[in-house]
N, C-alpha and C positions, 0 to 999 in steps of 0.2 A: 504494500500500500504506500503510495507516495506521501511525503510529508505534507501535513495540512499547513495552510498559510497562517503565519502569526497575526494576531490581532494588534492593532495600534493601541497606544496608551489611552486614547480617547474612546476607542471601542471597548476596551476593558473597563474603563470607568463607567461607561454607560450601562454595560451589562451587569456590573457589580451593584449598581443602584437598584436593580430588580432582585438582587439576592443579598439583602443587608446582613445576613448572618455570616456571609463569606467575606474574607479579606484578602488583600494582596500582600503576600509575605515572601520576601526574597525571590520575586519574579514568579511566584506560584499562587494559585488559589488555595486557601486554607479555611477549614471549618472545624471547630471543636464542639463536640457534643458530650454532655454529661448524662450518663444513664443511671439507672437505679443501682446496679451492681455489675460485677464482672460478667456474669452470664448474659445480662441484658446488652452489655457492650458487644459480646460475641454475636448475639442474635442480630443486632443492628448491622454488623459487618456482613453477616450472612445474607441479610435482606438486600444490602447494597450490591452483593455479588451478581444478582440476576441482571439488573440493567447494565452493570459494567460488562458482563459477558456478552449481552445482546449488542452493546455498542462496540465491543472489542476495544474498550478503553478502561483502564483500571486505576483507581486511586492508590497512592501510597497511604498506608494505614499504620497508625501507631496506637496501641492500646495500653493505657496505664490504669489498671483496675477498672474503674467505671468511666473513664474519660477516653473518648475516641477522637483522634485527630486525623482528618482526611486532608490529603494534599493532592491537588490536580495540576498537571502540566503535561503537555504533549512532548514526550521524550524525543521522538523522531524529529520534531520541529525545533526543539530547544527553547520552548516557551509556551505561552498561552494561546490556544486556538479555540475555535468554535466548539470543538469536541469537548473541551473542558467545561464550558458553560452548559452544554447539552447534558453532560453527566451530573453537573452540580444541580441543575434543575430537576433531574430525576431523583437525586438524593433528597432534595427539599420536599418533593412529593411524598417520598417514603417517610420522612420525618414528620410531615404534617398529617399522615394517615393515622387512624386510631391506634394501631399497634406500634406507631413510631415513637 
């Protein structure tokens, strides 16, 4: 798959405005979620796996007991692309669903 085009700083800022829980950190999109406990953190990551697999685009994941940090960037492109925002949107839909 060819590398996706990088988004400009203005495009990133515009898209971040629609995803206020996400932030730009070291040139990557990042979102931290606090869950009930460790098992809930693992369940959240498992739920994120489905859209990530469908999109063939996977977040970097760090779990610290009940805190999950998700980081998105398109490795092949070396920065943030539309693919990152598409997955961030899918993750937000998971988090806003009743089991999220």
